[in-house]
Structures are given as structure tokens and as C-alpha cells.
C-alpha positions in Angstrom: -84.7 -168.4 -59.3 -81.1 -168.8 -60.5 -81.2 -172.5 -59.6 -84.4 -172.9 -61.7 -82.8 -171.1 -64.6 -79.7 -173.3 -64.3 -81.9 -176.4 -64.3 -83.8 -175.2 -67.3 -87.1 -175.1 -65.3 -87.7 -171.4 -65.7 -86.9 -168.4 -67.9 -85.9 -165.3 -66.0 -87.8 -162.1 -66.4 -86.0 -158.9 -67.5 -86.4 -157.7 -63.9 -84.6 -160.8 -62.7 -81.9 -160.4 -65.3 -81.4 -156.8 -64.3 -81.1 -157.7 -60.6 -78.5 -160.5 -61.5 -76.5 -158.1 -63.7 -76.5 -155.5 -61.0 -75.4 -158.0 -58.4 -72.6 -159.1 -60.6 -71.6 -155.6 -61.5 -72.0 -156.1 -65.2 -74.4 -154.7 -67.7 -77.4 -156.7 -69.0 -75.8 -157.2 -72.4 -73.0 -159.2 -70.8 -75.6 -161.7 -69.6 -77.7 -162.0 -72.8 -75.5 -161.3 -75.8 -73.1 -163.8 -77.3 -69.6 -163.0 -76.1 -67.5 -161.1 -78.7 -63.8 -161.6 -78.4 -61.9 -158.3 -78.1 -58.6 -158.0 -80.0 -56.9 -156.7 -76.9 -57.9 -156.8 -73.2 -55.7 -155.2 -70.6 -55.9 -156.1 -66.9 -54.2 -153.4 -64.9 -52.4 -154.2 -61.6 -55.0 -155.0 -58.9 -57.9 -155.4 -61.4 -57.8 -159.2 -61.6 -60.3 -161.4 -59.8 -59.1 -162.6 -56.5 -60.6 -166.1 -56.2 -58.7 -167.5 -53.2 -57.3 -166.0 -50.0 -55.8 -167.5 -46.9 -55.6 -166.2 -43.3 -51.8 -165.8 -43.6 -51.8 -163.5 -46.6 -52.1 -166.0 -49.5 -54.1 -165.1 -52.6 -54.8 -166.3 -56.1 -55.7 -163.6 -58.6 -56.9 -164.5 -62.1 -55.4 -161.8 -64.2 -56.2 -162.9 -67.8 -58.0 -165.6 -69.7 -59.2 -166.6 -73.1 -62.7 -167.6 -74.3 -63.9 -171.2 -74.8 -63.5 -173.7 -76.2 -59.8 -173.9 -75.4 -59.4 -171.8 -72.3 -56.0 -170.4 -71.1 -55.9 -168.7 -67.7 -53.1 -166.6 -66.3 -52.9 -166.4 -62.5 -50.8 -164.5 -60.0 -50.3 -166.4 -56.8 -48.9 -165.6 -53.4 -48.6 -168.3 -50.7 -48.1 -167.0 -47.2 -45.9 -168.8 -44.7 -47.1 -172.3 -44.2 -49.9 -171.9 -46.8 -51.1 -174.6 -49.0 -53.8 -174.8 -51.7 -55.1 -178.2 -52.8 -56.9 -178.7 -56.1 -59.0 -181.6 -57.3 -58.2 -183.0 -60.8 -59.4 -180.6 -63.5 -61.0 -181.9 -66.7 -59.1 -184.3 -68.9 -56.3 -182.8 -70.9 -55.7 -179.8 -68.6 -52.1 -178.7 -68.5 -50.5 -176.2 -66.1 -47.3 -174.2 -66.2 -45.8 -172.6 -63.1 -42.9 -170.3 -62.5 -41.6 -169.2 -59.1 -40.8 -165.4 -58.8 -40.1 -165.2 -55.0 -39.5 -167.7 -52.2 -39.9 -171.4 -52.7 -42.9 -173.5 -53.7 -43.5 -177.3 -53.3 -45.8 -178.6 -56.0 -47.5 -181.9 -55.4 -48.8 -183.7 -58.5 -50.5 -187.0 -57.9 -48.9 -187.0 -54.4 -45.4 -186.6 -55.9 -43.6 -183.5 -54.5 -41.4 -181.2 -56.6 -39.4 -178.4 -55.0 -39.0 -175.2 -56.9 -37.0 -172.0 -56.2 -36.8 -168.6 -57.7 -36.7 -168.8 -61.5 -37.6 -172.5 -61.6 -40.5 -173.5 -63.8 -42.5 -176.7 -64.2 -45.1 -178.1 -66.6 -47.6 -180.7 -65.4 -51.0 -182.4 -65.9 -53.7 -180.6 -64.1 -56.1 -183.5 -64.6 -54.8 -185.2 -61.5 -55.1 -184.0 -57.9 -52.4 -181.4 -57.1 -51.3 -178.9 -54.5 -49.2 -175.7 -54.1 -47.4 -175.5 -50.8 -45.1 -173.0 -49.0 -43.3 -174.6 -46.1 -41.0 -171.6 -45.5 -41.4 -168.6 -43.1 -41.7 -166.0 -45.8 -44.2 -165.5 -48.7 -43.8 -167.3 -52.1 -45.0 -165.8 -55.3 -45.5 -167.6 -58.6 -47.3 -167.2 -62.0 -49.5 -170.0 -63.1 -50.9 -170.7 -66.6 -53.7 -173.2 -67.0 -54.8 -174.6 -70.4 -58.2 -176.4 -70.4 -59.1 -177.8 -73.8 -62.8 -178.0 -74.6 -63.9 -175.8 -71.6 -67.5 -174.7 -71.9 -68.4 -177.4 -74.4 -70.9 -178.9 -72.0 -69.0 -182.2 -71.8 -67.1 -181.3 -68.6 -68.4 -180.9 -65.1 -68.0 -177.6 -63.4 -65.3 -177.7 -60.7 -65.5 -175.6 -57.5 -62.7 -173.2 -56.7 
């Protein structure tokens, strides 16, 4: 049913919408009402959405974000020993900012490596393939901000995580 709705081939019934909202853990209004920006939204420690994990303890947690059309995301990342996360190019104009808080991170942007230690920061284009790597024996932790202009405008393909 969700596929048919996504393709515009069907309109969901209220029962279907209720099942989807229950499965997502949100109320029905969150699915059907226009989003209303709140003046303040707090995400408490541990309440962010963990969207990537690795077998050696790595994780990426989305801790804050803004509404379209110009989306800014704030991430808390941990790379376990030997971890790496590769990302395809995001939509045109995407920019990322990264600051290392613990350990060391190697950032690859368009196959060019950049080594970063504690306190180091980097700004780069996220609209090219890139990767975050931890070649050391201990964990590395960093904050990542992603700016994606025009997100949700219908002109950009949806990227998988």
C-alpha cells in the first residue's frame, strides 16, 4: 500500500494511515497536517535518531535538523576502531562541516584524504563521494553539520542512508 501511495496510484484509508502512524510511533496529525515549525525543539542526550551502526561500536545519530527547503542537519558520530562509512554524493550544493572531538578521523573527499585530530575542523562539498574513516585502535568521535539547499523541493532524488 505504501508503495502505491508513493507512486500516486492509491489514496490510503484512515485505517491505513493509523497503522502507518502507529508503526512510526507518531500521531496521525504528524502524517496529515502541514508541518509547523516550533520556535524551539530540544533533543535530549540519547533521544536522537541513530541511523547507522557498525559491528565495532560505530554509530551516527541525527540530533537536530531544520525544515525544508534549506535543511541543516546536526549529527553526533562515533567511529569504532577500523570503522569507515562511505557516502555517495548528496544533492548539488550540499556542504558539510566536521569537527573532531576524540581520536582521529580521516576524511576522504573525491578520493583525496584529509587527516584530522582532536579540535580540527573541515568544511567540504558533500555533493561528491566522501567517506569518514578511523584507522586507529580506539574510537573517534566527531560532530557533523550538513547543509542541503532546496531539500524536499521535489527536484532532488532521495538518497539512501
